[in-house]
N, C-alpha and C positions, 0 to 999 in steps of 0.2 A: 896277024899284025906283024909287020917286020920289026925286028929288034934293032934298036939304035944304040950304038956305043957312045954313051954320053961322055965318057972320058976323052974321046977323040974330038969332041966338038969344042969350038972356041966359045968364048964368053958371048960374043955376038950371036953365034948360031944357037947357043942355049937360050939366050933371051928371046930370039925369034921363035924357037920351039915353044917356049913358055907362053908367049903371046898367042901363038896359033892354038895351043891347047886351051887357053882361057876362052878364046873366041868360040872354039868348037863346043866347049862345055856350056857356054852361055846359049848357044843355038839349041843344043839338046835339051837343056833345062826349059827353055821357052817352048819348044815343041811339046815336051811332056806336060807342061802346065796347060797348054792349049787342049791337049788330049783329055786331061783330067777335068778341066772346066766343061768341055763338051759332054763328058760322061755324067758330070753332076747335073747338067741341064737335062739330059735324058732321064736320069733317075728322079729328078724333081717332079716329073709328071705322075709318079706313083705314090706320092705322099706329100708331106710337108716340104716346103722349099728347103733346099740344102743350105746350111749356114756355112759361111766361109770360116775357116779355122782362124782363131785369134792367135796372136803371138803369145807364146808362153810368158808368164810373169817372170821377171828376173829373180834369180835365186839370191838369197841373202849370202853375203860374204863374211869372212871372218872379221873384217873391219867393221861391217854393219853390226855384227853380234857384239863386238867389243864396245862400240859406241852405245848400243842399247844397254849394255851392262853398266857402263859409266853413268849414263843418265839415270838408271835405276838407283845406283849407289848415291848419286847426288840428290835425288828426290828423298831417299831415306834419311840422308844426313841432315837435310834441311828441316 
């Protein structure tokens, strides 16, 4: 892959490069997803139907932990 001197590009050229990269990435992701889905279909014939992966549960944040602690303290105080 040819190296690009990013410092020499104008803002408009950098924005166009970013847009091009985003489009190419989206194309590659879609193609790979199609490949994986096709492979899952092929593998499904050998056993139970493949399950689609569920989105991971959101992780608790420090704010959530603080709210939970406040609620606990409020319940204990009541």
